[in-house]
N, C-alpha and C positions, 0 to 999 in steps of 0.2 A: 485654753491651751491644749493641743493634742498630746496624748500620752504615748510613750514608747516604753516597751519592756525589753530589757537587756538580760540575757541569760548567758553568763560566761564565768568560768572559774578564775580568769585572770583579773585580779583586783585592779592592777594598773590600767589595764584596758577599759575596765568599767569607769574608772575615774576619768580617763581620757574621753570617753563617750559623753559623760556628764559635762565636762568642760566644753566640748565641741558642740553639743546639741541642746544644752539646757536653755539657751537663749530662745529657742523656738519650741521645744518640747518639754513636757514634764517627764523627766527620765526616772523610771522605776527600775532597779536592777537587783540582780541576785547572783551569787556565786554557787548557789545550790540548785542544780538542775532539777532535783526532785521537787522543788518548790515552784517550778516554772508554770505548770498548769494551774495550781492554786492561785498564783499572782495574776495570771491571765484572766481567770474567772472572777477574781475580786475587782481588778481594776479596768477590765475590758479595754486594753490599749488599742491605739489606732494602728500600731504595727509592732512586730516582735523581731528583735535582732538576736540571732541565736548562733552559738559556737557549736561545732561538731564534736570536738574532742574534749570530754570532761571526765574527771575521775568517777568511776562507779556508775556512769550512765552515759549512754550514746546519745549524741545530738540527733542522729537519725531517728531514733525512737521517739524522741520528744517532738521532732518535726512532724513525724507521721501522726502522733497524738494530736497536735495542734490542727493539722489539716484534715483530720478525719472526725474529730469531735464536734458535734452540732453546735455547741456554744462558742467555739473558737475557730471554726473553719472559714469564716468570712474575714478573719484577721490576717493580713498579709505577713508571712514569715520570711524575713530576709536573712540568709546565711552569712555570717561573718567568720571566716575560718582561715587557718594557716595552710590548709590542705589546697593543693593546686591540682590541675588536671581536668580535662574535659569530661572524663567518665564520672568523676565525683560530682561535677556540676550537673550533669545530665541526670544522675541518680537523684539528686536533690529535687530537680524540677519534676521528675516522675513522682515524687513524694508530695509535691504540691508547693515547693518553695517559690516565692514570688521573684526572687533574685538572688544573686550570689556574689560576695565580695571576699577577695583574698586580703589577708593582713600582709603588710601594713595597709590600713584603710585609706582609700581616697575619699576624704570626707565631703569634697564637693560633689563627687559622683554619688555618694550616699545620700546627700540631701536632695539632689535632683531626683533620685530613685524614690525617696520618701514622698516628695511632692507629687510625683507621677502616680504613685499608689493611692495617694489621697484623692486624686481626681478620677481614678478608674475604680468602678464598683467591682468588688471581688465576686467571682463565680465560686460556687461551692467546689471544694477539693474533690478530686476524683476518687470515688469509692469502689469503682469496678475495675477489674483486671485489665491492664493494657498489655498487649503482646508486641514485641519488637518484630516487625514484619514489614518487608518492602514489597508494596503492592502497587503496580502501575495503575494510575487513574487519569482520567481526563476531567478537568474542571472547566465549567463555562458560566457565563453570566455577564455582569457589567462591573467594570473596575471602578476605583474611586474617582476616576476622571470622566465617568459616564460613557466609557467606550465598551463595546461588546468584545469579549475575549473567549478563546478556547485554547487551553494549554494542557499539555501533558505534565503530570507530577507523579512523584513516588512517595508513599507513606514511609515515615520512620517508625511509627507504631500504630496499632489499631485496637479498638475495643468494639463492643457491640453497639455502642451508640455514637461512635465517632472515630477520628483519626487525627494524626499530626503529620503534616507534609510540608514540603518546601516547593515554592515556584516564584517566578519573577514578577508576577502580576501584582500591582499595587492595590491592596484591598483594605477596607476599613473593618474594625470590629463591628459585628452585627450584620456585615454583608451576607447575602444569601447566594450560594453557588449551587449549580447543577452538578451532580457527581455521577461519573460513568466508570465502570471497570473496563480496562482495555485488555484484550487477549487476541492474539493472532491478527491484529489490525482491525478488529471489530470492537465497537463499544457496546457495553450492556448497561442500561440505565439502573442506577442504584436509587436515586432520589435527590433530595435537596438537603443541604447542610448550612448551618449558620457558622460564621467565623466568630469564635468565642475567645480566641487569644491570638494576638499579633506580636511576632518578634522580628523586627526589621533591622537588627543590628548587623546581620550579615548581607545587607543589600549589596547588589541586586537580588540575591536570593533571599527571599523572606520565608519565615516559617509560620505556618497557621495551625492553630488548634481548631478543629471542626467538629460540630455536633449536628447529627441528623435531626431535621425537623419533620422530614417526610421521607418514607421508605416505600418505593413502588417496585423494587426489584431486589435480587439477591445481594448479599454482602458476604465478606470472607468469614465473619463470625456470625452465627445465627443464635 
């Protein structure tokens, strides 16, 4: 049976988690956030459900610890919080969260998310600095239907080794795309990148996390 670690100071919510999920998962829980890392190291759970607002300890700090520490960074961390707002969700994604659920919890959606994360191998959390920067690109290659494409896209953030952008082309994870910087109507070859993260919730505009596998030209960060 797969294991879940729940870190939340709300005892009633932890009890509800056990009632809703214990038929499928072995649920380990704690209301003491400072114990979260120790429990994760001891039990090596298949996923971690984490609250953001807890006394004496920020869930953001614990999230960053989970996603940057070598022995826990492959464990998907799913935020379960009463905080709403796109900015909070985006900040959690930047820190490496696999998903974000607002309270009260939609347990059907949470179960589906847990199943999906079980099928998808986790990539190591980002350890390099990412800069919020809108950079016009042109992406080219072959889409998931085997058709050639060439489409303009704009980054949401960039790092030395990759970028996050949105475009309408349907691409699978692990797809390889050609990347060009566009300026003044001219394209400058950057290289090739692999799709390492796919978020199609906003279809037709999909969001792709890309990591360079080949650099033959200049990039915005050197």
